[in-house]
N, C-alpha and C positions, 0 to 999 in steps of 0.2 A: 675039434679038440679045443678045450678051454685051458688057458694059462692064467695063473694068478701070480704076479711077480711083485715082491716087496723090495724096498730099499730104504736106506737111511739109518741102519743100526750102527753100533760102534761102542767105543769106550768114552766115557765122559766123567768128569769129576762131579761130586755132589754139588747141587745147586746149579748145574749146567743145563743145557737144552739140547734136544735132538728133534729132528722132524722125520717121521716115517711116511713112506708113500706106498700105496698099493694100487696096482693096475690090473684089470681083468681084460683079457682079449680072447678072440676066437669065436666059436659058435655059441655065444651066450646071449640070450634075450630075456627080457623081463626081469632085470635086476630091480629089486625093491628095497634092499638094505645091504649095508656093508658093516662089518664089525672088526674090532681089534681084540684079540685074546692074547693072554700071556701065560707062560708057565715057567715058574722058577724051579730050580733044581730041588727035587724032593717034595714038591708041592703040586696040588691039583691045578689044572688050567682054570683061569678065571677070565670073565668078560671085563674088558677095560673100558670100551666105549663102542657105541653104535650110532649110525646115521642112516636115515631112511631117505627115499627119493622125495619125500615131502619136506625134508629138512628137520625132522624130529631127531634130536640128539639125546643120548643117555650116557651116563658115566658111572663107573664103579665108585663107591664111596672113597676109596683110597686115592683116587686121582682127581676128584672134583676140585676145581679151582686151579689146577696145575696143568691139566691136559686139555687140548681143544681138538675136536674131530671136525673134519669138513669133507664134503663130497663134491665131485664134479660128475654129475650124471651123464652129461653129453659124452664124456670120455671114459666112463666106467672106471673112475679113479677116485681114490680116497686118500686123505692125508691126516696125520695126527701130529700136532705140535705138542711136544712134551717139555715143560719148563719146571724149574725147581726140582730137578731129578734127585732122588734119594737112593741110597744103596738098596733099599727094599724094592725098588723098581727094576732091579736086575732080573732079567728073564729073557726067554725067547718069545718074541712077539709075532703072532700069526694073524694074517688077514683072512676073514671069512666073507665070502660073497654069497648072498642069498638071492636066488631067482625063483620064479614061479614054477620052474621045472626041476631045479636041483640046487644043491649047495656045493660050493667049491672052496678049497683051502689052499693057501700058499705055504711055502716052506718055512718062512719065518726068519727074520733077522735077529741076531743076538744083540741085546742092549745090556751093557755093563756099566754100572755106576760105582766108581771106586776112586779113591784118592791114591 
């Protein structure tokens, strides 16, 4: 059984920072990429950032320059540092783990940016 567990969400004021973590455990092999998605209320889910086992990183246009994704392949863990948060960043953030055999999702922490 595979588990994907995220942490680090919460309430922050505009301009503040949060750090999200995602850890995959269990019978999972061959992870080649991990991603963060987010879905705001009433909106479609969007890709926020991705990191591959080769260190390739990609970001959505709305978070470039503010968010930084990193991965720890040895521990099947991913992090995302979110700086200069804006109210538009408010959403449920979900971790996706891509392996050669399957794709796994976490439940997703809520991130709320509000004064």
